[in-house]
LUMNUKE-166942 format. One record per atom (N, C-alpha, C): residue number from 0; residue in one letter; atom name; x, y, z. Coordinates in Angstrom, 2 decimals. Each point is the difference from the previous one (the first is absolute). Layout:
BEGIN
(NUM "A" "CA" (X Y Z))
...
This chain:
BEGIN
(0 "M" "N" (-13.00 32.46 -4.53))
(0 "M" "CA" (1.14 -0.54 -0.37))
(0 "M" "C" (1.16 0.50 0.95))
(1 "S" "N" (0.02 1.22 0.36))
(1 "S" "CA" (1.08 0.49 0.65))
(1 "S" "C" (0.24 -0.77 1.41))
(2 "I" "N" (-1.10 -0.48 0.71))
(2 "I" "CA" (0.11 -0.57 1.11))
(2 "I" "C" (0.67 -1.37 -0.21))
(3 "L" "N" (-0.44 -0.66 -0.95))
(3 "L" "CA" (0.61 -1.22 -0.37))
(3 "L" "C" (1.43 -0.01 -0.40))
(4 "E" "N" (0.38 1.09 -0.82))
(4 "E" "CA" (1.27 0.13 -0.37))
(4 "E" "C" (1.06 0.45 1.24))
(5 "A" "N" (-0.58 0.67 0.98))
(5 "A" "CA" (0.75 0.32 1.19))
(5 "A" "C" (0.25 -1.22 0.68))
(6 "M" "N" (-1.05 -0.76 0.22))
(6 "M" "CA" (0.13 -1.12 0.81))
(6 "M" "C" (0.93 -1.15 -0.69))
(7 "A" "N" (-0.01 -0.07 -1.28))
(7 "A" "CA" (1.02 -0.77 -0.69))
(7 "A" "C" (1.45 0.47 0.16))
(8 "Q" "N" (0.16 1.12 0.32))
(8 "Q" "CA" (1.42 0.56 0.39))
(8 "Q" "C" (0.25 -0.08 1.44))
(9 "G" "N" (-0.90 -0.63 0.74))
(9 "G" "CA" (0.21 -0.26 1.38))
(9 "G" "C" (-0.29 1.32 0.93))
(10 "I" "N" (-0.73 0.75 -0.45))
(10 "I" "CA" (-0.43 1.23 0.73))
(10 "I" "C" (-1.44 -0.12 0.48))
(11 "P" "N" (-0.05 -0.04 1.40))
(11 "P" "CA" (-1.36 -0.17 0.65))
(11 "P" "C" (-0.81 1.32 -0.29))
(12 "V" "N" (-1.25 -0.17 -0.28))
(12 "V" "CA" (-0.98 1.04 -0.43))
(12 "V" "C" (-0.91 0.50 1.26))
(13 "I" "N" (-0.11 1.02 -0.04))
(13 "I" "CA" (-1.04 0.74 0.90))
(13 "I" "C" (-1.02 0.75 -0.97))
(14 "A" "N" (-1.30 -0.50 0.16))
(14 "A" "CA" (-1.04 0.37 -0.82))
(14 "A" "C" (-1.37 0.03 0.54))
(15 "P" "N" (-0.87 0.85 -0.43))
(15 "P" "CA" (-1.32 0.06 0.50))
(15 "P" "C" (-0.84 -1.45 -0.23))
(16 "N" "N" (-0.67 -0.48 1.02))
(16 "N" "CA" (-0.81 -1.13 -0.11))
(16 "N" "C" (-1.19 0.14 -0.92))
(17 "V" "N" (0.24 0.00 -1.28))
(17 "V" "CA" (-1.20 0.32 -0.99))
(17 "V" "C" (0.22 -1.00 -1.08))
(18 "G" "N" (-1.07 -0.20 -0.65))
(18 "G" "CA" (-0.03 -1.01 -1.29))
(18 "G" "C" (0.47 -1.26 0.41))
(19 "G" "N" (0.85 -0.61 -0.80))
(19 "G" "CA" (0.44 -1.35 0.26))
(19 "G" "C" (1.47 -0.04 0.65))
(20 "L" "N" (0.37 1.17 0.47))
(20 "L" "CA" (1.51 0.07 0.71))
(20 "L" "C" (0.13 -1.02 0.97))
(21 "N" "N" (-1.16 -0.36 0.81))
(21 "N" "CA" (0.13 -0.99 1.03))
(21 "N" "C" (0.25 -1.46 -0.42))
(22 "E" "N" (-0.22 -0.12 -1.31))
(22 "E" "CA" (0.33 -1.35 -0.65))
(22 "E" "C" (1.45 0.07 -0.21))
(23 "I" "N" (0.78 0.96 -0.13))
(23 "I" "CA" (1.40 -0.06 -0.52))
(23 "I" "C" (0.77 0.21 1.39))
(24 "I" "N" (-0.29 0.88 0.96))
(24 "I" "CA" (0.71 0.35 1.06))
(24 "I" "C" (-0.74 -0.68 1.25))
(25 "D" "N" (0.62 -0.78 0.79))
(25 "D" "CA" (-0.24 -0.42 0.98))
(25 "D" "C" (0.31 0.97 1.15))
(26 "N" "N" (-0.78 0.61 0.67))
(26 "N" "CA" (0.29 1.07 0.96))
(26 "N" "C" (1.09 -0.31 1.12))
(27 "G" "N" (0.93 0.63 -0.05))
(27 "G" "CA" (1.01 -0.38 1.05))
(27 "G" "C" (1.05 -1.09 -0.51))
(28 "L" "N" (-0.16 -0.52 -1.11))
(28 "L" "CA" (1.06 -1.03 -0.64))
(28 "L" "C" (0.69 0.48 -1.09))
(29 "Q" "N" (-0.58 0.55 -1.02))
(29 "Q" "CA" (0.68 0.46 -1.14))
(29 "Q" "C" (0.03 1.54 -0.07))
(30 "G" "N" (-0.77 0.58 1.04))
(30 "G" "CA" (-0.09 1.58 0.01))
(30 "G" "C" (-1.09 0.20 1.06))
(31 "Y" "N" (-0.66 1.28 -0.20))
(31 "Y" "CA" (-1.11 0.29 0.72))
(31 "Y" "C" (-1.16 0.59 -0.78))
(32 "L" "N" (-1.16 -0.47 0.36))
(32 "L" "CA" (-1.11 0.77 -0.47))
(32 "L" "C" (-0.48 0.91 0.95))
(33 "I" "N" (-0.42 1.26 -0.37))
(33 "I" "CA" (-0.42 0.95 0.81))
(33 "I" "C" (-1.47 0.19 -0.30))
(34 "N" "N" (-0.91 0.28 0.95))
(34 "N" "CA" (-1.45 -0.03 -0.23))
(34 "N" "C" (-0.52 1.22 -0.38))
(35 "D" "N" (0.97 0.93 -0.16))
(35 "D" "CA" (-0.72 1.30 -0.56))
(35 "D" "C" (1.20 0.67 -0.83))
(36 "R" "N" (-0.30 1.01 -0.60))
(36 "R" "CA" (0.94 0.60 -0.81))
(36 "R" "C" (0.80 1.13 0.63))
(37 "D" "N" (-0.06 -0.04 1.24))
(37 "D" "CA" (0.60 0.98 0.83))
(37 "D" "C" (1.69 0.08 -0.02))
(38 "P" "N" (0.39 1.06 -0.51))
(38 "P" "CA" (1.56 0.11 -0.23))
(38 "P" "C" (0.65 -0.23 1.25))
(39 "K" "N" (-0.51 0.30 1.14))
(39 "K" "CA" (0.59 -0.25 1.26))
(39 "K" "C" (0.15 -1.41 0.39))
(40 "S" "N" (-0.99 -0.93 -0.34))
(40 "S" "CA" (0.16 -1.44 0.19))
(40 "S" "C" (1.12 -0.44 -0.86))
(41 "F" "N" (-0.05 0.34 -1.31))
(41 "F" "CA" (1.15 -0.33 -1.04))
(41 "F" "C" (1.21 0.23 0.61))
(42 "A" "N" (0.21 1.27 0.37))
(42 "A" "CA" (1.30 0.52 0.45))
(42 "A" "C" (0.53 -0.82 1.17))
(43 "E" "N" (-0.88 -0.21 1.01))
(43 "E" "CA" (0.29 -0.86 1.19))
(43 "E" "C" (0.60 -1.43 -0.38))
(44 "R" "N" (-0.65 -0.65 -0.88))
(44 "R" "CA" (0.39 -1.30 -0.54))
(44 "R" "C" (1.32 0.06 -0.71))
(45 "C" "N" (0.17 1.11 -0.82))
(45 "C" "CA" (1.26 0.16 -0.67))
(45 "C" "C" (1.15 0.15 0.99))
(46 "N" "N" (-0.23 0.86 0.97))
(46 "N" "CA" (1.01 0.29 1.06))
(46 "N" "C" (0.20 -1.28 0.84))
(47 "Y" "N" (-0.95 -0.78 0.25))
(47 "Y" "CA" (0.10 -1.27 0.82))
(47 "Y" "C" (0.95 -0.86 -0.82))
(48 "L" "N" (-0.08 -0.17 -1.16))
(48 "L" "CA" (0.79 -0.91 -0.71))
(48 "L" "C" (1.47 0.64 -0.20))
(49 "Y" "N" (0.01 1.21 -0.18))
(49 "Y" "CA" (1.31 0.72 -0.10))
(49 "Y" "C" (0.83 -0.37 1.21))
(50 "K" "N" (-0.64 -0.08 1.24))
(50 "K" "CA" (0.65 -0.06 1.08))
(50 "K" "C" (0.22 -1.48 0.45))
(51 "N" "N" (-0.49 -0.73 -0.80))
(51 "N" "CA" (0.05 -1.53 0.41))
(51 "N" "C" (0.51 -0.69 -1.25))
(52 "K" "N" (1.30 0.02 -0.27))
(52 "K" "CA" (0.61 -0.45 -1.12))
(52 "K" "C" (-0.15 -1.52 -0.22))
(53 "N" "N" (0.01 -0.69 1.12))
(53 "N" "CA" (-0.11 -1.46 -0.09))
(53 "N" "C" (-1.37 -0.41 -0.35))
(54 "L" "N" (-1.01 0.63 0.47))
(54 "L" "CA" (-1.31 -0.10 -0.48))
(54 "L" "C" (-0.18 0.26 -1.46))
(55 "L" "N" (0.57 1.17 -0.33))
(55 "L" "CA" (-0.19 0.35 -1.45))
(55 "L" "C" (0.63 -0.98 -0.85))
(56 "K" "N" (1.01 -0.82 0.31))
(56 "K" "CA" (0.80 -0.93 -0.64))
(56 "K" "C" (-0.96 -1.25 -0.20))
(57 "I" "N" (-0.53 -0.39 1.19))
(57 "I" "CA" (-0.86 -1.05 0.14))
(57 "I" "C" (-1.28 0.12 -0.86))
(58 "M" "N" (-0.70 1.09 0.12))
(58 "M" "CA" (-1.25 0.39 -0.77))
(58 "M" "C" (0.46 -0.05 -1.46))
(59 "G" "N" (1.01 0.51 -0.49))
(59 "G" "CA" (0.60 0.07 -1.29))
(59 "G" "C" (0.12 -1.36 -0.64))
(60 "N" "N" (0.59 -0.84 0.70))
(60 "N" "CA" (0.25 -1.28 -0.33))
(60 "N" "C" (-1.35 -0.80 -0.10))
(61 "A" "N" (-0.89 0.15 0.88))
(61 "A" "CA" (-1.39 -0.52 0.07))
(61 "A" "C" (-0.71 0.54 -1.41))
(62 "A" "N" (0.12 1.18 -0.32))
(62 "A" "CA" (-0.67 0.62 -1.03))
(62 "A" "C" (0.50 -0.69 -1.38))
(63 "R" "N" (1.27 0.01 -0.08))
(63 "R" "CA" (0.58 -0.74 -1.24))
(63 "R" "C" (-0.35 -1.40 -0.23))
(64 "E" "N" (-0.10 -0.74 1.17))
(64 "E" "CA" (-0.39 -1.37 0.03))
(64 "E" "C" (-1.48 -0.11 -0.44))
(65 "K" "N" (-0.78 0.83 0.51))
(65 "K" "CA" (-1.46 -0.11 -0.36))
(65 "K" "C" (-0.20 0.42 -1.53))
(66 "I" "N" (0.55 0.95 -0.46))
(66 "I" "CA" (-0.04 0.26 -1.46))
(66 "I" "C" (0.54 -1.14 -0.88))
(67 "T" "N" (1.14 -0.47 0.39))
(67 "T" "CA" (0.55 -1.19 -0.82))
(67 "T" "C" (-0.83 -1.23 0.17))
(68 "K" "N" (-0.71 -0.27 1.04))
(68 "K" "CA" (-0.89 -1.23 0.23))
(68 "K" "C" (-1.32 0.25 -0.71))
(69 "H" "N" (-0.64 1.22 0.19))
(69 "H" "CA" (-1.36 0.15 -0.46))
(69 "H" "C" (-0.29 0.85 -1.13))
(70 "F" "N" (0.93 0.92 -0.26))
(70 "F" "CA" (-0.20 0.96 -1.06))
(70 "F" "C" (0.99 0.03 -1.20))
(71 "S" "N" (0.73 -1.07 -0.11))
(71 "S" "CA" (1.07 0.00 -1.00))
(71 "S" "C" (-0.68 -0.25 -1.35))
(72 "V" "N" (0.74 0.24 -1.23))
(72 "V" "CA" (-0.60 -0.19 -1.28))
(72 "V" "C" (-0.53 -1.25 -0.17))
(73 "N" "N" (0.84 -1.02 0.40))
(73 "N" "CA" (-0.46 -1.31 -0.15))
(73 "N" "C" (-1.29 -0.33 0.75))
(74 "Q" "N" (-0.15 0.46 1.20))
(74 "Q" "CA" (-1.07 -0.13 0.86))
(74 "Q" "C" (-1.41 0.62 -0.65))
(75 "M" "N" (0.27 1.12 -0.57))
(75 "M" "CA" (-1.05 0.79 -0.61))
(75 "M" "C" (-0.49 -0.73 -1.33))
(76 "V" "N" (0.99 -0.49 -0.74))
(76 "V" "CA" (-0.40 -0.58 -1.24))
(76 "V" "C" (-0.79 -1.43 0.33))
(77 "S" "N" (0.50 -0.58 1.10))
(77 "S" "CA" (-0.60 -1.24 0.20))
(77 "S" "C" (-1.40 0.20 0.56))
(78 "R" "N" (-0.35 1.01 0.75))
(78 "R" "CA" (-1.26 0.32 0.54))
(78 "R" "C" (-0.90 0.39 -1.18))
(79 "Y" "N" (0.41 0.77 -0.97))
(79 "Y" "CA" (-0.76 0.42 -1.17))
(79 "Y" "C" (-0.44 -1.26 -0.71))
(80 "Y" "N" (1.00 -0.82 -0.17))
(80 "Y" "CA" (-0.17 -1.35 -0.69))
(80 "Y" "C" (-1.21 -0.73 0.52))
(81 "Y" "N" (0.10 -0.21 1.24))
(81 "Y" "CA" (-0.99 -0.76 0.56))
(81 "Y" "C" (-1.38 0.71 0.14))
(82 "L" "N" (0.07 1.27 0.18))
(82 "L" "CA" (-1.24 0.73 -0.08))
(82 "L" "C" (-0.74 -0.14 -1.38))
(83 "Y" "N" (0.85 0.16 -1.07))
(83 "Y" "CA" (-0.47 -0.26 -1.44))
(83 "Y" "C" (-0.61 -1.30 -0.13))
(84 "R" "N" (0.75 -0.98 0.52))
(84 "R" "CA" (-0.50 -1.51 -0.13))
(84 "R" "C" (-1.24 -0.03 0.68))
(85 "S" "N" (-0.26 0.57 1.19))
(85 "S" "CA" (-1.09 -0.32 0.73))
(85 "S" "C" (-1.18 0.75 -0.70))
(86 "V" "N" (0.21 1.23 -0.54))
(86 "V" "CA" (-1.09 0.67 -0.78))
(86 "V" "C" (-0.42 -0.73 -1.19))
(87 "L" "N" (0.96 -0.57 -0.72))
(87 "L" "CA" (-0.17 -0.88 -1.20))
(87 "L" "C" (-0.41 -1.53 0.25))
(88 "N" "N" (-0.11 -0.24 1.25))
(88 "N" "CA" (-0.36 -1.43 0.46))
(88 "N" "C" (0.92 -1.04 -0.51))
(89 "F" "N" (1.31 0.18 -0.02))
(89 "F" "CA" (0.92 -0.96 -0.36))
(89 "F" "C" (0.58 -0.75 0.96))
């Protein structure tokens, strides 16, 4: 949830490429996925965004837009509704 919450606030996320995070973060668009849990890789991406304020803003806006479009409460309710309908054959 913390990743979704950060993105909803317009904060690009830097996270390891594990689990389903690649379904939430498009690498290089709403933040960065790093291929390992190496603190150096994480720090390099943080520093890069810190030094590139314009990119930070662009990625932050893209992050907020993705959450609003794909992960809002209305979107999630709608997806569960259709999932339940399909399971119950309605």
